[in-house]
C-alpha positions as CSV (number, residue, x, y, z in Angstrom):
1,M,101.1,111.8,47.3
2,E,103.6,113.3,49.7
3,A,100.7,114.9,51.7
4,Y,99.3,111.5,52.5
5,E,102.4,110.1,54.1
6,A,102.0,109.1,57.8
7,Q,103.7,111.3,60.2
8,S,105.6,109.5,62.9
9,R,107.1,110.8,66.1
10,K,110.5,109.7,67.2
11,K,110.6,108.4,70.7
12,V,113.2,110.2,72.8
13,K,114.9,108.0,75.4
14,E,116.6,109.5,78.4
15,N,119.7,107.8,79.7
16,A,119.8,107.1,83.4
17,N,122.8,109.4,83.7
18,D,120.8,112.3,82.4
19,K,118.3,112.1,85.2
20,F,121.0,112.5,88.0
21,A,123.5,115.3,88.2
22,R,126.1,113.4,90.2
23,I,127.2,109.8,90.8
24,E,126.3,110.2,94.5
25,D,122.7,110.9,93.5
26,I,122.7,107.6,91.5
27,I,124.0,105.7,94.5
28,E,121.6,107.3,96.9
29,A,118.7,106.5,94.5
30,K,119.8,102.9,94.4
31,E,120.0,102.7,98.2
32,H,116.5,104.1,98.6
33,S,115.1,101.7,96.0
34,M,116.6,98.8,97.8
35,K,115.1,99.7,101.2
36,S,111.8,98.1,102.0
37,P,108.9,100.5,102.5
38,K,108.1,101.4,106.0
39,K,105.0,99.9,107.6
40,K,102.3,102.4,108.5
41,K,101.1,102.4,112.1
42,R,97.6,101.0,112.5
43,R,95.1,103.6,113.6
44,T,92.0,101.8,112.7
45,Q,90.5,102.0,116.2
46,Q,90.9,105.7,116.5
47,N,89.7,106.3,112.9
48,S,86.7,104.1,113.4
49,D,85.7,106.1,116.6
50,A,86.1,109.4,114.7
51,V,84.0,108.0,111.8
52,K,81.3,106.9,114.2
53,E,81.1,110.3,115.8
54,A,81.0,112.0,112.4
55,E,78.2,109.7,111.3
56,E,76.2,110.5,114.4
57,I,76.6,114.2,113.8
58,I,75.5,113.9,110.1
59,V,72.5,111.7,111.0
60,C,71.5,114.2,113.7
61,G,71.8,117.1,111.2
62,L,69.8,115.2,108.6
63,E,67.0,114.5,111.1
64,T,66.9,118.2,112.1
65,I,66.6,119.2,108.4
66,R,63.8,116.6,107.8
67,R,61.9,117.9,110.9
68,A,62.3,121.5,109.6
69,E,61.0,120.5,106.2
70,E,57.9,118.8,107.7
71,E,56.9,121.8,109.7
């Protein structure tokens, strides 16, 4: 019967103090978590132009391949 006993794994919990070596690290981590995330600059216009150019190049390449296959 002992062979049929369910094996359970103990959950190991880490204390917050084990993650940081010094108190200064804890304070610094708290300060960083309190700061709001920085807003990313919008570059949608530049990206959309680059995407359009890339699409044109791809379409041109596909047309060239189709023409070569037809011949």
